[in-house]
N, C-alpha and C positions, 0 to 999 in steps of 0.2 A: 585625623582624630576627630575633627569637627563633623565629618561626613557621617560617621556611625551614630553620633549623638542626634543628628538630624533624622536619621533613619528611625531611631527610638521614638522621637516625637511623632513621626509619621505613623508608626505602629499604634501609638496611643490614640491618635486622631481617628484612625480607621476603627479601632476597637470601640471607641466612644460612639461612633455612628452606628456600629452594628448592635451594641448592647443597650443603646438608649431606650428602645421599647420595653426592655425588661426592668427598667428602673423607674417606672411611672409612680407618682404619689398615689396614696390610698384613694383619693377622690377622683383620680383620672380614669379609672376603669369601673366597671359595674361592681356594686356591693353584693357579694354572694348572699348574705343574710337577707337583704332587702328583696333579692330575686326569689329566694325560697318563700318569704312571707307572701309575696304576690301570687305565687303558684298555689299555696295552701288556701288563700282566700278564694281563688277561682274554683278550687276543688270543693270548698264549702258551699259556694253558690250553686255549683252544678249538682251537688248532693241534695240541696234543698229543692231544686227544680225537679229532680228525679222522684223525690218523696212526694211532692205535690201531684205529680202525674201518676203516682201509684206504681212506678217502675221498681221500687224497692220497698220492702216491708218496714214497719216502724222500728222493730228491734234491730234490724240490720242497719237502718239509717242512723239510729242513735249510736250504735257501736262505731260506725264509720265516722260520724260527726265527732265523737269523743277522741278518736285517734288523730284525726286531722287537726283538731283544736290543740291536742297535746303537742303536735309537731310545730304548730304555729307559735305557741308560747315558747317552745324551745328556741325557735329561730329569733324571736324577739329578744330573748335573754342573751343570745350569742353576740358578743361584741367583736370588734376587729381582731383578727388573729394575727400572729406574728409572721404569717406567710409573706405579706407584702413587704414588711421590713426586711425579712430574709431575702426576698426577691430583689430588693434594691441593693442589699449588701453584697450579694454574689457577683453581679456585674461590676460593681464598684471595685471589689477586690481583684477581679480579673483585669480591669482597666489599669490598675496600679501594678499588680503582681507580674503580669506577662511581660511588659516592657522591662521591668526591673530584672526579671529572671533572664531575659534575652541579653541584656547588657552585661549581667554578671557572668554568664557563660562565655560571651565573646571576650570579656576582659580577661578571663582565665585561659582560654584556648585560642583566641584570635590574635592577629598581629596588626593592631591599628597603627603601629609605628612603621609598618613595612611600606616603603615607597612604591609607586607604580614603576613598571619596567617599560621604558620607552621602546618603540619598535626597533630603532637602530641598535639599541643594546641587545635586544633579543636576537637580531640578525647576527651580530658579532659573536654572540655566545652560542649560536645554534648548534655547532658541531659538538661542543662540550656537553650541552644539555640534551642532545638528541631530540631537539624540537623540530619534528618533521615539517610542520607548516612553515616555520621560520627558515629552515634549510631551503625549502622549495622557493619561498619568496626571495631568498638571497640569490639563488641561481637564476630565477626569472629576472631579477633586477640586473644581474650581470649580463644576461643574454639580450636584454633590451638595449644595452650599449654595445654588445659584441655578438650580433646575431650569427656570425660565422664560426663561433666557437663550438666545434663538434662535441667536445668533451662535456660541455654544459648540456647540450641536447641529449647526450648519452646518459647523463645523470637524471634528467627530467623524465624521459620516456618511461622507464620502468617504475619510477616513483608515481607518475600519474596513473599507471596501470594498477599499482597496488591500492591507490586511493579510489579506483573505479572512475577516474576521470578519463573515460575512453576516447572521447573526442579530442581532448588535449594530447593524449598519448599518441593518437594517430598523426596529429600535426607535428609532434616532436619526431616521430619516426620518419615522416616525410622530409623534415629538415636534415635528418641524418643521411637519408638517401640522396638528398641534394648535394651534401657536402663531402661525401665519401664514396668509395667504391662500393656499389650495391652488391648484395648477396642474396641467396635464397632465404636465409633466416630473416634478413632485414625486410625484404618484401613481404614475407609471411607475417612478421610482427606488425607491420604497417596495415596490411589488409585485415588481419584478425581484429585489430583495434577498431577498424571501420565497421566490422560485423557487430562487435559488442556495442559500439556507439549507436547502431541502428536496431537494437533489440533482437539480434540474432539473424537479421536479414543479410544475405550476401548481395550487396549492391553492385552496380556495374563497376564502380571504382574498385571495390574489394575484389571482384572477379578478375579484373585486370591485374591487380596486385598479386593474386595467387598464380595467375598465368605467368607473370614475370618470374616468380619464384621457381616455377616448374621448368622454365627455360634454363635456369642455372642448375637446377637439380630435379630431374624428372621423377625421382623417387622420394621427394620431400614429403614426409607423412602429413604434416599439418596442411600444406598446400593441397595435397590430394584429398584430404578429408573435406576441407571447405569447398574445394572445387565440386566435389560430389554434392555437397549441400546446395550449392548454387544451381546445379542441374535439377535437383529436386524441386527447388523453388520455381524453376521455369516449367515444371510439369514433365520433365524428361526423366521419368522414373527409371526406365530400363538403363539409360546411360549412367544415372547416378549409382544404381546398384552395381553396374559393371566396374565403376571406379572404386567403390567401397569394397566390393568382394575381392578385387585385386589387391587392395591395400591390406585387407584382413589376412589374406593368404600369405603375405610377406611380413606380417607383424609378429613379433615375439609374443609368447604367452603372457608375459608380464608387462607388455607395452602399456604405458599410461593412457593411451588413447583407445585401447582395444574395447573397453566397456562402452564408451560413447559410440564407437563405430558399430558395435553389435546392436546397440539400441536403435541407431538410425536405420540399419539394414532391416531390422525387424519391423520398424514403423513403415518403411517404404514398401516392404513386401506384404504388409497387412492386407486383409481382404478388401477388395475394392476393384472396380472394373478398369483394368489397364487397357490401353489400345489393343494389345495382343489378345486379351480376353474377349474384348468386344468383337474382334474379328473372328475368333474361334466360335463365338456364339452364332455367327451367321450360318454355320453348317448344321445347326440343330433345327428341329421343327419349331414352328412358331411358339407353341405353348411352352416347350422346354426352354427355349431361348428366353422367353419373357420371364419365366421363373428364376432362371440362373442369374440373369442380369439384375432383376428386382432384388433378389437376396443379397447380392454383392453391394448394390447401391444402398440398401437399407442398413447393411452392416457398416458401410463406410460412414453413413450419416450418424449412426450411434457412436462410432469412434470419435467423430468430430465434435459431437455434443459433449463427450467426456474431456476431450483435449482439442481445443480449436486452433492450436498454434501451427498445424500442418497446412501450409499455404498450398502445396501441390495437391493435398487431399481435397481441399475446397474446390480447386480447379477441376479435379476429376469428378467430383460430385455434381457440379454444375453441368459439365459436359454430358455426364451419364443421364441426368434428368432430361436433358434435351433429346438425347437419343431415344429415351423411352416415351417421348411425347408429353412429358410432365412439365410443361412450360411454367405453370404457376409455382410448382415446387422448386424449379430451377431459379425462379425469381427470388423465392424466399431464401434459398441458399446463397444466392449472389448478394442479397441485401445483408444477410447475416455476416458474410465474409467482409463486406465493405465496412460494416460497423466494427468488427473485431480489429481490422487493420487500418482504421481511419487516420491514424497518426503516422502511417508509413506510406509516403507518397509513391515510392517505387512499386510497392505491392499493389496499391490501389490502381496504378496505371496498368499493371498486368491483368488485374481483374476486369477493368474497363475494356481492355483490348479483347479479352476472351468473350465478354458479353456482346461486344460489337460483332465479333466473328460469328457467334452462335445465334445472334438475334434475340438475346434474352430480354432486352428492353428496347 
C-alpha cells in the first residue's frame, strides 16, 4: 500500500521539474509590451533618418510616423495580460490533477492489497496456472539435482525449442541421447537444434548428427534435407542437388518439407558457374567462353546482392572471379562474404581456406 503512494509522490516530483519553466512569475520573463515599445521606438528613429536623407517623401514620412506613434501609444496602454497567470495555473493544475487522477484510477481498478507471489509459490502452482517460465524453472531445478532423469530432459527439449532457445534445446537432446537408446529422430532433433542455434549453418557437429540419423534410417527426410544443406555449404552443389532431388522424388505431394526442399533446389540450381559449367566452357572459342562465364558470374553476383545468405554462392563467385582473372573483384566478394558471416566462425574458416587455396589475398 505504501509503495504506490511513494510512486504518486515520485510522479508529482517529476511533473514539478518538467513544468517549472511554464510557471515563471510575470517578471521572470520578457515583458511583451515593453518589447513592442522598444521596436516601435527604433522604427521611429529609422523613419526620421530616412526622412533626413530624403529616402522618403514628407507625406509618406508623416503617415508612417503617425501609424507607428499610434502603435506605440497602444503598447504603452497595454497592461499585463492574463496569459501569465493562466500559464502558471495550467502547470499547477497538471501537477495536482495528474497524480490525483492516477491514484484514483489505481484505487478503483488496481489491487494495492495483492501480495507478491514468491518464486517458490509460483513454482508449486506452475502446472495449475500454466506458467511456462515457472514450469521450465521447476524442471531445471529438478534436473540440477537429478541430471540422469531422462523424463525431465524430454520435457525441457521441446519446451526450449518452442521458446527458440535452440542452444539449450540441443544440450537437452544431447542428454537424452546420452541417457537412452538413440534413434534417427533423436539424432535429427539434436542436429537440427544445432543448425538453428548457428543461424542456419550446418556445423561439423550437426553434420555428424544427421549422419548418425541416416545410419539408423537412410530414408529419414529431415536428415537427408539437412545433409544436402551441409553439402551446399561446403560448395558441393552437384552432390547437394542429387540428395535433394532424390528426396523430392520420394516425397508425397503434401509433405510438409516439400516447399522448403523445392526452394533449396531452385536456389542451388540458379544461374552461376558450377564446376561442370566451367569445364564445358573450355570447349568454346575464347570470346564465347568469356561471354558465357561473365554472364553467369554477373548473374550470380546480382543474386547474392539481393540475398547474401547463400554461403556456397559466395564461394562460387569468388572462385569464378579468380578463373576470369578478376582478382580485385574476387577480393571484394571475399571481403563482403567475411563481413556477412563474421559471427559464424565455421563459415569464416571455410572462406579463409578457399582464399588461401585460390591466392585471393
